[in-house]
C-alpha positions in Angstrom: 24.6 324.8 25.2 24.7 328.1 27.2 28.5 328.0 27.0 28.2 327.7 23.3 25.9 330.7 23.3 28.4 332.6 25.4 31.2 331.7 23.0 29.0 332.9 20.1 28.3 336.2 22.0 32.0 336.7 22.5 32.8 335.9 18.8 30.1 338.2 17.6 30.7 341.2 19.8 31.4 344.5 18.2 34.8 346.0 18.3 35.3 347.7 21.7 33.0 345.2 23.5 34.6 342.4 25.5 32.9 339.6 27.4 34.7 337.8 30.2 33.4 334.5 31.3 33.4 333.9 35.1 33.6 330.3 36.3 31.1 329.6 39.1 32.3 326.1 39.8 34.0 327.0 43.1 31.5 329.5 44.4 30.0 327.8 47.5 26.3 327.7 48.3 25.3 330.9 50.0 25.4 330.6 53.8 25.2 333.6 56.1 27.6 331.9 58.6 30.2 331.5 55.9 29.7 335.1 54.8 30.1 336.3 58.4 33.4 334.5 58.7 34.7 336.2 55.6 34.0 336.0 51.9 35.3 332.8 50.3 38.0 333.4 47.7 35.7 332.4 44.8 33.0 334.7 46.0 35.4 337.6 46.3 36.7 336.8 42.8 33.1 336.9 41.5 32.5 340.3 43.2 35.8 341.6 41.8 34.9 340.6 38.3 31.5 342.2 38.5 32.9 345.4 40.0 35.4 345.7 37.2 32.8 345.2 34.5 30.4 347.7 32.9 27.6 345.2 33.2 26.7 341.6 33.9 25.3 339.5 31.1 24.1 336.2 32.6 24.0 333.1 30.4 21.9 330.4 32.0 19.8 327.4 31.1 16.2 327.0 32.4 15.7 324.1 34.8 12.2 323.1 35.7 10.8 326.6 34.8 13.4 328.6 36.8 17.1 329.1 37.5 19.5 326.3 38.0 20.9 326.4 41.5 24.3 327.7 40.4 22.8 330.7 38.7 20.5 331.6 41.6 23.4 331.1 44.0 25.6 333.6 42.1 22.7 336.1 42.3 22.3 335.5 46.0 26.0 336.1 46.7 26.0 339.2 44.5 23.0 340.6 46.4 25.2 340.7 49.5 28.1 343.0 50.5 30.2 344.3 49.0 27.3 345.0 46.6 29.6 344.9 43.5 26.7 345.1 41.1 25.0 348.1 42.5 24.0 350.4 39.6 25.3 347.9 37.1 23.5 346.9 33.9 22.3 343.3 34.0 20.6 341.1 31.4 20.0 337.4 30.9 20.4 335.2 27.9 18.7 331.8 28.1 19.2 329.0 25.6 16.7 326.1 25.9 15.7 323.0 23.9 12.0 324.0 24.0 10.1 326.5 21.9 9.2 328.8 24.8 12.8 330.0 24.8 13.1 330.2 28.6 10.0 332.2 29.1 9.6 331.1 32.7 13.1 331.8 33.9 13.0 335.1 32.0 9.9 336.2 33.9 11.4 335.0 37.2 14.6 336.9 36.4 12.7 340.1 35.9 10.7 339.6 39.1 13.7 338.9 41.4 16.0 341.5 39.8 13.4 344.2 40.7 14.6 343.7 44.3 18.2 344.4 43.4 20.0 347.7 43.0 20.8 347.1 39.4 19.6 348.3 36.0 17.8 345.5 34.2 17.7 345.2 30.4 15.2 342.9 28.8 16.4 339.3 28.5 16.9 337.2 25.4 15.6 333.7 25.0 16.8 331.3 22.4 14.6 328.3 22.0 14.8 325.0 20.0 18.6 325.1 20.2 18.9 321.6 18.7 18.1 323.0 15.3 20.6 325.8 15.7 23.8 323.8 16.4 26.5 322.3 14.3 29.1 320.2 16.2 28.1 321.7 19.5 28.4 325.3 18.4 25.7 327.9 17.7 25.7 328.4 14.0 22.2 329.4 13.0 22.6 332.8 11.1 19.4 334.3 12.4 20.1 333.3 16.0 23.7 334.6 15.8 22.4 337.9 14.4 19.8 338.2 17.2 22.5 337.4 19.8 24.9 340.0 18.3 22.1 342.6 18.4 21.4 341.8 22.0 25.0 342.0 23.0 25.4 345.4 21.2 22.2 346.7 22.8 23.4 345.5 26.2 26.8 347.2 25.7 25.1 350.5 24.9 22.7 350.0 27.8 25.7 349.4 30.2 27.3 352.7 29.1 24.2 354.8 29.6 25.0 357.4 32.2 28.8 357.0 31.9 
């Protein structure tokens, strides 16, 4: 569902705004010994993608009231050298089946990002996604409009100070 949300964000982005999806499938679990031996190729690719971007918009589900391991792992790697996200705009979009719209992960996100050298924009939670899908795609007009507004606000936030 969060990939569907990301696809909808890409499709609804204003002219001049582009969103590039980064695959985290090959990013290994953070391990200081691995880091000391040299960044794995997938981790370097993640840092390069973030360094080249104006901001980082994270699309993530909520698992058991928090981040899934893959999302937290990416945050852990990005918190380490070469600090590619230093000063970058960061926001979170959570799509969940429940009516709380990822309230727990969003609160956790704001708490841990306060320890990072990034600029955090308020997150967006999309709840009860089952009612907002058609054939596996996000199609609810109100949700699409809310998502487009969030993406536009994030693009503006990412360019503050440029």
